[in-house]
C-alpha positions in Angstrom: 54.5 121.5 96.3 55.9 122.6 93.0 58.7 124.7 94.6 59.6 121.7 96.9 59.7 119.4 93.8 61.9 121.9 92.0 64.3 122.2 95.0 64.5 118.3 95.1 65.3 118.3 91.4 68.1 120.8 92.0 69.6 118.7 94.7 69.5 115.6 92.5 71.0 117.6 89.6 73.9 118.7 91.8 74.6 115.4 93.3 78.0 113.7 92.8 76.4 111.1 90.7 75.1 113.7 88.3 78.5 115.4 88.1 80.0 112.0 87.3 77.3 111.4 84.6 78.0 114.7 83.0 81.7 113.9 82.8 81.1 110.5 81.3 78.6 112.0 78.9 81.0 114.5 77.6 83.7 111.8 77.3 81.4 109.7 75.1 80.7 112.7 72.8 84.3 113.6 72.7 85.2 110.1 71.5 82.5 109.9 68.9 83.0 111.2 65.3 79.2 111.2 64.7 76.3 112.5 66.7 75.0 110.1 69.3 71.4 109.3 69.9 69.8 109.5 73.4 69.1 105.7 73.2 72.8 105.0 72.4 74.0 107.3 75.1 71.7 105.5 77.6 73.1 102.2 76.6 76.7 103.2 76.7 76.4 104.9 80.0 73.9 102.5 81.6 71.8 105.4 82.6 68.0 106.0 82.1 67.1 108.2 79.1 65.0 110.4 81.3 68.0 111.3 83.5 70.3 111.9 80.5 67.7 114.0 78.8 67.7 116.4 81.8 71.5 116.6 81.8 71.6 117.2 78.1 69.1 120.0 78.3 71.2 121.7 80.9 74.4 121.3 78.9 72.7 122.6 75.8 71.7 125.8 77.7 75.5 126.4 78.1 76.2 125.4 74.5 78.3 122.5 75.7 76.2 120.1 73.6 73.8 120.6 70.7 71.1 118.5 69.1 71.4 117.4 65.5 68.6 115.5 63.8 67.6 113.8 67.0 71.1 113.0 68.2 73.7 114.8 70.2 77.2 116.2 69.6 79.6 118.6 71.3 78.6 122.2 71.1 80.8 125.4 70.6 81.0 125.9 74.4 82.7 122.5 74.8 85.6 123.6 72.5 85.9 126.9 74.3 86.2 125.0 77.6 88.7 122.6 76.0 90.9 125.5 74.9 90.8 126.9 78.4 91.8 123.6 79.9 94.6 123.2 77.5 95.9 126.6 78.4 95.6 125.8 82.1 97.6 122.6 81.6 100.2 124.6 79.8 100.5 126.8 82.7 100.6 124.0 85.2 103.6 122.0 83.8 103.3 118.3 83.8 106.5 117.9 86.0 104.7 119.8 88.7 101.8 117.4 88.6 104.2 114.4 88.8 106.1 115.8 91.7 102.9 116.6 93.6 101.9 113.0 93.2 105.4 111.9 94.3 105.0 113.9 97.5 101.6 112.4 98.2 103.0 108.9 97.7 106.0 109.6 100.0 103.6 110.9 102.7 101.3 107.9 102.3 104.0 105.3 102.2 106.5 106.9 104.5 109.3 105.9 102.1 111.5 107.5 99.4 109.8 107.9 96.0 111.6 108.1 92.7 110.8 108.8 89.1 112.7 106.6 86.7 113.0 106.9 83.0 114.7 104.7 80.4 117.6 105.6 78.1 117.4 105.5 74.4 119.2 102.2 74.1 116.9 100.6 76.7 119.6 99.2 78.9 119.5 101.5 81.9 117.0 103.5 84.0 117.9 106.9 85.3 116.4 108.5 88.4 115.3 112.0 87.3 113.5 113.1 90.5 113.0 112.0 94.1 111.2 112.8 97.3 113.1 111.5 100.3 111.5 109.7 103.2 111.5 111.4 106.5 112.6 108.3 108.2 116.2 108.3 109.6 116.7 104.9 108.0 115.8 105.3 104.3 117.0 104.4 100.9 119.4 107.0 99.6 119.9 107.8 95.9 121.0 110.8 93.8 119.2 112.3 90.9 121.0 111.1 87.9 122.0 107.7 89.3 121.6 104.9 86.8 120.7 101.2 87.3 120.3 98.3 84.9 116.7 97.6 83.8 116.7 93.9 84.8 117.6 94.5 88.5 115.2 97.3 89.4 111.5 97.6 89.9 111.4 100.7 87.8 113.3 99.0 85.0 111.0 95.9 85.0 107.9 98.1 85.1 109.2 100.1 82.0 110.1 96.8 80.2 106.6 95.6 80.8 105.3 98.3 78.6 107.4 97.0 75.7 106.5 94.2 73.3 107.6 90.6 74.2 109.9 90.7 71.2 111.6 93.9 72.4 112.0 92.4 75.9 113.5 89.3 74.4 116.0 91.3 72.3 117.0 93.3 75.4 117.6 90.1 77.4 119.7 88.6 74.6 121.7 91.8 74.3 122.7 92.2 78.0 125.0 90.2 80.3 123.3 90.2 83.7 125.6 90.8 86.6 124.9 89.9 90.2 124.6 93.3 92.1 123.4 91.8 95.4 123.2 88.3 96.8 119.6 87.8 95.5 120.0 89.5 92.0 118.3 87.4 89.4 120.6 86.8 86.4 118.8 84.0 84.7 117.3 85.3 81.4 114.2 83.1 81.5 113.4 84.1 85.1 113.9 87.7 84.2 111.5 87.4 81.2 109.0 85.8 83.6 109.4 88.7 86.0 108.6 91.2 83.2 105.6 89.1 82.2 104.4 89.2 85.8 104.8 93.0 85.9 102.8 93.3 82.7 100.0 91.1 84.1 99.9 92.9 87.5 100.5 96.4 86.3 103.4 96.9 88.7 106.9 95.5 89.4 108.4 94.6 92.7 112.0 93.7 93.6 113.6 92.7 96.8 117.3 92.9 97.3 117.9 92.9 93.5 119.8 96.1 92.7 121.3 96.5 96.2 121.3 94.7 99.4 118.5 95.5 101.7 116.4 97.5 99.2 112.9 96.8 98.1 111.4 98.6 95.1 107.8 98.8 93.9 107.0 100.5 90.7 104.1 101.5 88.5 103.8 103.3 85.2 102.9 106.9 84.6 101.4 107.9 81.2 100.4 111.2 79.7 97.3 112.2 77.7 98.6 110.5 74.5 99.3 107.2 76.4 103.0 107.8 76.1 105.0 106.4 79.1 106.3 109.3 81.2 108.3 107.1 83.5 108.1 104.6 86.4 107.0 105.8 89.8 109.0 103.9 92.4 108.7 103.4 96.1 112.2 102.6 97.4 112.3 101.3 101.0 114.6 99.3 103.3 113.7 95.6 102.9 113.6 95.1 106.7 110.7 97.6 106.9 108.9 96.4 103.8 108.4 92.6 104.0 105.2 92.8 105.9 103.7 95.4 103.6 104.5 94.4 100.1 100.9 94.2 99.0 100.2 97.6 100.6 103.2 99.2 98.8 101.9 97.8 95.5 98.4 99.2 96.1 99.8 102.6 97.0 102.0 102.8 93.9 99.3 101.6 91.6 96.8 104.2 93.1 99.2 107.1 92.8 100.6 106.2 89.4 96.9 106.1 88.2 96.2 109.5 89.9 99.1 111.1 88.4 98.3 109.7 84.9 94.8 111.1 85.2 96.1 114.5 86.1 98.2 114.4 82.9 95.1 113.6 80.8 95.4 109.8 80.5 92.1 107.9 80.3 
């Protein structure tokens, strides 16, 4: 009976839920400048103290955590693991992680995927990487091509990360031009489009920068929270109108996945 109970305990300890709890537990200790009590950990993680105590004992055996006056903090093993992870990230360059995510998004959406960054003046976006759709009919762009912020999904997504004052200054500075029949050039409407992108977490444009092109963009961030760029699905409008919500969901999912791979939490 005792052996059977022990095997059951091992199965529970190795469950996906336990792995998730270990990760969340270490994240809480990483974020705290002081040792954290078991009761406080239980409250923050919404997990029974008995379950956390068992996890903490196992982590303590590996020196990942240590007890201090009835509370818990990171142990020396955690810093060794952190150094190893930092070195692994250095070897696996962030651009490789971004491009891997772009390939996944292109496969999932069936469309061309771009990475857009803003220039220093904040008036233009530049496409710095792309994964082309396998469809015969697809949006075509060249790395290095530039587009105005106001007319592109990537530009509006990037603007949504700026303060309202910075967006207002940008819109006062530029003279919007009609690039396609549907291009929005009214400054008040453009400010509203940026506000909507900020609220939704993504931007979407239809026939704005060019005729027949729909763009859907989300923001990629690194471990420091810095904006890496805008992840953009660029697709023919004729193929996109019945799947606008799907494209938004896909770009949000992948932008979040890439950001996590870069250390953003």
